[in-house]
N, C-alpha and C positions, 0 to 999 in steps of 0.2 A: 504494500500500500504506500507507494511513493507519493511525495508531495506533488500535487497537481500544479500546473502553471497557473498563476493567478490566485492561488490559495492565500487566504489572509488569516491573521490571528483574530480571534474574537475573545471577549472577556471570559473569565472563568465562570462568572454568573450566567452569561449567555450559553456557555457550553453545558452547564448543569440544567438549565431550563430546557434547552433543546433535547438533551438526553432524556429528561423526564417526559417531554412531549412525545418523542418518538416511541419510547417504550410503552406508553399508555395508549397510543392511538393506532398502532398496527402490530399485528402478530409477528411481522418480519423482524421487528426490533426487540422482541421479547428476550429475556436473559437466557432462555433455553436455546435460542438460535445464535444470538450474538451477545457475548458477555458485556457487562457495563464498561469494563476497562478497554475492551476492543472498540466498542461503540464510541467511547470518548475520543479515542485516537482518530476514528473515522470523521467525527464531527470537527475535530481540530484541523485535520488535514484537507478537508474538502469543503470548507466554507469559502465563499467567493464574494468579492465586492466589485460592483460596477458603479463608476462615478460618471454621471451624465450632466451634473448641474453646471459644468463649465460650458456646455453647448448652448448657443444663443437661442435656438428654436428647435426643440426636439420634435415638434409636430410638423416640421417642414417635410413634405412627402419625399423629396429627393435626397434627404440627408442620409448619409451612410453611417449606420449605427455600428458600434463595436460588435464583433462576433459574439462576445460573451453576453451581450444584451438580448440576443435572440434565444429564448429558452426552448420554444417548441414551434413547429410549423405544421399547420393542419394537413393531415394525410401523409406526413413524412414519419416513417418509423423512428422511434426513439428508445434508447436503452437507459434512460435516466429518470430518477425520482428527484423532485425538487421541492424544497420547503423554503418559503420566504421567511427570513428572520427579521429584517428591517427594510423599510422602504416599500415600494409597490411595483407591480407589473400590470400591464394592460392585456386583458384576455379578449380575444375576438372569437365568437362562436356563432354557429347557426348559419342558415342560408342568407339571412339578412345581415350577417356580419355584425351582430350586436357586440358592443364593447362594455366591459365592466372592469373595475379595479380589483386586484387581488393584493391584499396587504399582509402584514405579519401573521404567521402561522397558517397561511393558506398553502396547501400542498398540491402538487400535480404528480401524476404517474402512479397512483395506488394500484392500477391494473398491473403494472410491472411488478410491484411488490407481491401481489397475489400469485403471479406466475412463479416468482422466485421461491415463495413459501411452498408451493406445490412441488417445485423441482427438488428442494432439499428434503421434503417429506418422502419423496420417491427417488432416492439417489440411483444413478446408473449402476448396472451390474458390473462387477469386476470380473472379467472373463478369466483372468489369471489367478484369482484368489483361490486358495486351497480350502475346500470345505472339509468338515469332519469326515465325510465319506470318502474323500479323495485320498489316494495313496501315492507315494513317490513312485515314479516309473521304475520298472524292474527289468532285469535281464538275467541270463544265465552265464555263470562263469565257465571257464574251460573245463572245470571238473563237474559241471552240471548243476551246481548249487545256485539257487535263486538269490540274486543280489539286488537290493534296492539302491538305485542311484541317487546321489544327493541332488536336491533341487537347486537350480541355479539361483545365486543371490539376486534378490530383487524381484523374483518371479511371484512371490507371495506378498500381497499388500495388506494382509490382515493388520488392523489397527491404524492404517493410513487413511487420511480423509479421501472421500470419493472425488473424482475429477468431473468437472462440469464444463460445458461449452457455453460461456456467457454470450457469445455472439448470437445464439439462438433465442435469447430472451429479449423481446422488444414488445412495444405496444404502439398502436397507431392513434395519435390524438385526433379528436374531432374539433380541435380548436388550435389557435395560434396564441402564443404568449411572448410578449416583448417587454423588457424593462424600459420604463420611460422616466425614471428618476434615480437618484442615488439609491442603491439597493444592496443588501447583503443577503445571500441565500446559501443554502446547503444543497449540494448536488451529489447524489450517490447513484452511480451507474451499476449495471448488473455485475460487472467484473469486481468492482469494489465490494459489493455486498457479499459475493461468493467468497472472496478472499477473507473477508471478516468472519464469515461463517466457518471456513476452514481453520482460521487462526484460533477460533473458539474451541473447535474440536481438538486441535492439537494441544491446547492448554489443558483441556479436560483430561486428556490421556496421559499427561505427564505424571 
């Protein structure tokens, strides 16, 4: 979980409030899936800040906004969950393209979190994992005795966290969202979530 470009430090109080909000508002952030210590690191490393107050007219239609100000585009698959911490974003939705403001503690991408919870609840099968019924391969020696061969190192992944393909986890928003003011938000994509889940599993198995 390396630092993302543009990540910013938020206050300890904001980190605590954000952790409490996440853990109480969606099962994806329960302590059973992501431990509080790991979630705290995720919050600290994936908070972003966009400053637009220096722009003279953010409503000018031809103005080129920073890439980080565009959170979602309608109909474009996204792999990220976003929680507004401070500031606001403008959400455009519906055939009539109605606009409304999304302020602090408004979140987007819960559909993605639902898919991630379903994924970790049904982890992929490990084709090379040795089950209790499996036996090491055997061959006969030159004297005819049955000899069990040692299994190659690394071929058994018992106790290791399952491997997931984060690229397969996306959702298609039916809205667009753009930051139109100074804003701090938390962005957690599918890969970040799965890494946090695996880190929690590893810590539990220590």
